[in-house]
N, C-alpha and C positions, 0 to 999 in steps of 0.2 A: 797404251798400246800392250797386245797380249800376244804371244808368238809360244808355238807348241815346239817345243825340241827335243828330238830323239837322238838318244846316245847311247852308244855299245861300251860297257865297260867290261874289264874281265874278271873271271867270276870270285878272286878275293878279292877286289874291292867293293863287287858287291856283297859278297859275305861282311865286308867290314861295314858298307852302309846298312845289312840289315839289324847287326848288331847297335849301332849306334841309335838305330832307329827304338828299340827293346830301350835302350839305355837312358836316352835321352825324351822318350816319349812321345815320338814323333806317330802322325797316324799310318804313313806310308815313306817308302823309299824315297820318292820324288818330292815328298814337303821336307828331308833331310836334305836332297841334292841340292833344294833350293835356298833353303837357308846357309848351307855353306857355301854357295855362290852370292847370297847377297852380303854375309859376313867378310867373303875375300873384295867383293865391289867396296863397300864404306870403306875397308881399307885404302883401296888403292883410290880410290876419290877422295877420301879426307885423313892420309894418315894422321895426324894431329891428333881429332875428335877423337878418331878409334881406339889412337893408342890412352886417351884418358879414359874411354869406357872399359877399356879393358881392362887400367889398372885399377877403376873403380869393380869391377867385377873382384878382380883379387882381391883387394880388401876386404871387399864383403864376405869371400871365401875363408880367409883369413881371421877374421873377426867370427865368423860362424864356428868353426873348427875351434877358435879357442874355448869360447861359449860350449860346447859340445866339453871339452878336456875339463874345465870348470865344474859341468854338472857332474861330470865323471869321479871329478875329485870330492866333490860332495855328497855322493850318493856311498863312494869307498869310507869316508870317515862317518858317516851315519851308522855304516855294516858295522865298524868298529865298534864304534860305540855302542850299538844294539849284542853284539859277540863280548862287550867286557861287561855290560850290565846281565847275560844270561851267565859269564862265567861270576860274578857276585854272588850272582842266587844261590849257587849250588852249594 
């Protein structure tokens, strides 16, 4: 079943939705609204499954951040090593 729904939103909400469009790479505001509605519907429909999915996404984000930090640490160590090599050659 397909349905077309027309809604009016305050200009501040429209501005926030446009920012989400840019940040999350949606095509337009309507796609953003559909995504938000779908997420809330899934949360309401099956809260346990939604919580598991949310935890999975949170864990992925933490692992990604940890990986990023370790890469930055490796880069810093390598730069320090190069600096020391340059200082020794002087």
